[in-house]
N, C-alpha and C positions, 0 to 999 in steps of 0.2 A: 865369134858368136854375137858380139855386139852389132857388127855390121849386118849379120844375118837377121838379128832381131829387128834392127831398124829397117831393113829392106823387105822382110817377109812377114806380113801380119799372120799368116797361117802358122808359121813356126812359133811365134809368140803365143798364140792360142793353145797350140799343142803343149808347149813348155809350161804354161800356166796350169793346164789340166793335169799334167804329170806331177807337178809340184803339189797340187791340191791332193791328189791321190796318195802321194808319199807322206804328206803331213797327216792325213786321216789315219793311214796305217800306223804311223809312228805314235800318234796320240792314243790309238787303241791298244798298242802293244807296249808302250813305254810310259808308265805313270810319272816317272821323274821328268820326262820331257814335257808332259802335259802341265805339271806343276810349274816348271821353269817358264813355259810359254805364258801361262796365266799371270805369273808375277811380272814378266816383261811387258805384257799387254797392259796390265794395271798401271805400272809405272809410266809407260808411254802415254796412256790415256790421261792420267793426272797431269803430266807435264803439258800435254796439248790443251787441256782445259784451262790451265793457269796462264798459258801464253797466247792462246788463240780464242778471241772473243767470238768470232764467227762459228768456230767449231762448237763452242758451248751452246750457242743459240740453236744451231742445227740439231745438236744432240737433244736439247730440251724439246724441240718441236717433234723430233722423231719419237722420243719417249712418250710424249703426250698423245701423239697419234696412235702409237702401239697400245698404250693403256686404254684409250678410248675404244679402240677396236676390240680389245680383249673383254672390256666391260659389256659391250653390245653383243658380242658373239658367245661368251662363255658365262652362264649363270654360276658355275662352280668358282670361277675366278672372282666374280663379284662377291660371293659369300666369303671366300678366303680374305679378300681385301677388306671387307667390312669387319671381319673378326680381328684382323691384324691392326686396323686403324683403331678399333675400340680398345684393344689391349694397350696399344701405344699411348693413346690419350689418357687412359686410366693411370698408367705408370707416370706419365708426365704430370697429371693433376696431383698425384700423391707425393711426388718428389720435388716438384718445381712450383714454388709459391708464385713466382713472377708469371709463369705460364697460366696459372689459375686466374690471376688478376687480369691478364691480357684477354683470356678467353671470355671472362665475365663482361669486360668492357665491350669486346667485339660482339657478343651476343646481344647486349643491351642496345648498341648502336644499330645492329641489323634489325632488331625488332622495332625500334623506333622509326627507322626509315621505312620499313615495310608497312607499319601502321599509317604513316603519312601518305604513302603512295598507293596503297592497295585497300580500297574500301571493303572488298569482299573478305580480305584477311581480318579486318577489324570486326566484321560481323561474326565470322567463325570464331575468332578469339573470344568475343563477348559471350557467345553461346557456350563455348567450352568452359569459360570461367564460371558462368552461372550454373552449369551442370555440376562442376566440381564443388562449388560452394553449397549447392543443394544436397549433394551426396555427403559432404562433410558435416553439414548441419544435421541431417538425418542420422548419420553415424554417431555424432556427439549426443543427440537426443536419445538414441537407443542406448548408448553407454550410460548416460545419466539415469534413464528409466530403469536400466538393469541394476545400477547401484542403489537407486531408491527402493526398488523391489527387494533387494538383498537386505537393506537396512530395515525395511518394514517387516520382513520375515523374521529377522533377528529380534526385533522388539516384540513381535508376536510370540516367538518362542520364549523370550524372557518373561513376558506377561503370563503365558500359559504355565511356565514353571513356577512362578510366584503363586498363581492360582492353585496349582496342584499342591504346593507346600502349605498354603493357607487351608485348603480343604483337608489335607492330612492332619494339620494341627487341630482343626475344628473337630474332626472325627475322634482324634485322641482325647481331646478335652471332653467331648460328649460321652465317650466311653468311660473316662475316669469319673465324670459326674454320675453316670449310671451305676458304676461299681460302688461309689461312695454312698449314693442314695439307697441302693439295695442293701448295703451293709447296715446303714443306720436304721432303715425300715425294719430289717430282720431283728436287730437288737431291740428296738422299741416294742415290737410285737412280743418278743420273748419276755421283756420286762412287764408288759401289760397283762399278758395271758398267764405267764408262769408255767412251770413244769407240771403242775397238778391240775386236775379238772374238778370243777364244782365249787371251789372256794378260792378267793384271792390270797396270794401269799403276802406275808408281812414284809416290812422293809428289810429286815435282816435276812429273812429266808430267801428273798429274791437275790440279794447280793451273794449269799453263800452258795446256794444251789447252782446258780448260773456260772459263777466264777470257779467253782470246784472242778469243772471240766478241764481247766487249764493248769491250775496250780493250787495245792491245798493251802499254802500259806496265804493266798489271796483271800480266802474265806475268812481268815482271822483279821483282816484289815477293816476296821470300822469306817474308814474314810473312802473305801473303794467305790461305793455307789456314787458318792459326791464327785469323785474323780471322773467316773464314767459320764455323769451328767454334764460335767464341764466339757469333756471331749465331744460329746454329741452336740452341744450348743455351738462349739467351734466349727464342727462339720456343717451344721446348718447355715452358719453365717457365710461360709465361703465354699466355692465349688472346686477349689484347687487344693489338693492334699499337701503340696509342697509349702503352701502358706499356712494351712491349718496345723499340720503336725510338724514339729521341729525335729531337727537331727539331734539325737542324743547319744550318750556314751554309757555303756553298761560297765560292770565291774571288770570284765576282761579287756577293756579298752578297745573293743571292736566297734567300728562305726556301723550303725544301722540306719537306713533311710526308710522312714515310715511310708513314703510314697510308693515303695515297691511291694507293699503287703497285698495279699490276695484276700478274697472273701473269707476263706476258712481261717486265716491267721489274723483277721481284723482285730478281734477283741484281745487275742493273745499279744499282738503287737502294741496295742494301746497300753496294756498292762506293763509290758517291758519298757515302754518309753515314759512311764510315769516318773516324775521328779523324785517322789518319795520311795519308790519301789526299787529294790536291787535284787538281782537274781544271780545265783552262783552255780549254774549247771546242776540243779537238783539237790545241792547240798543245803543243809540247814544254816541259815544266816543268823549270827548272834548279834543282837542289838546291844548297844551300851547299856549298862545298868542304870537304874533310877530314871528311866525314860518311860513315857506313857506307852510307847509301842512295845518296849520290853515287858512291862507289867501285863499288858494285854496279851502278849505272847505266852507268858507263864500261865495265865488263867485259862487260855484256850487250849493249851497242850493237854490238860487233864480231861477235856471234853471228848466224848466218843466221836469217831469220824462220821462225817455227814454222808448220807446216801445221795448219789447222783443219778440222774435219769439217763 
């Protein structure tokens, strides 16, 4: 066979074709043979690359030519290659500090060389930098303007809230002054005109007839009208009831705030908050003996009850 191969070129060609067909069939039908062949080829190729410099050079040239042909002819290959390269570079940048440093230096040197050798590149780079800086300034100005508008609106809301609160307080104070003035005016008119028509009432009649509407014992107080005059003067001097009328305690130790009184309970509240007056839920109060108030009470108990209007 060796002599025939050496003497007959046609025999060698037919033998090569038969071997190729047999290997194709065996690769298709026998996965184990395909795996062993791949391992043997890989080992042989590695040994040849390590020992044969010319083979490495030819293989590199063939690979470069094949890759260039694929890039020119297949857009799909270019897309896959670009995606693979981007993923590999990202992994390298994240895991290899030295690779990041080398890449930064290489990019800096490449840009420096390109600026020195290419005037058109310098012009394009300058235009790009100016556009980027302009956009960045406009963005920063927009952000600053938005922040200033937000702060201005917040201050405006706070000022509006303060104004609303001040307006509410002014309205409440005006309403309180109106209520107090109305009560004082009504009481003064009653004192001046009196419950009868055609004749003015005496000092004691005014006190007794007006105060009997609220409590019979008040009519027996000789100092009641003086007490009421003092309260009226205090109301005239100040527009705030919380300053004019103090918080007092009655006999059952219950706190009463005079600022919460209404128009109907105005005089009644003044009587309750008198320092000298004590009320015990409709019961008769016994004063200590040998006091002017007790003597006055004994004398007035014998008098007939006064008529009220």
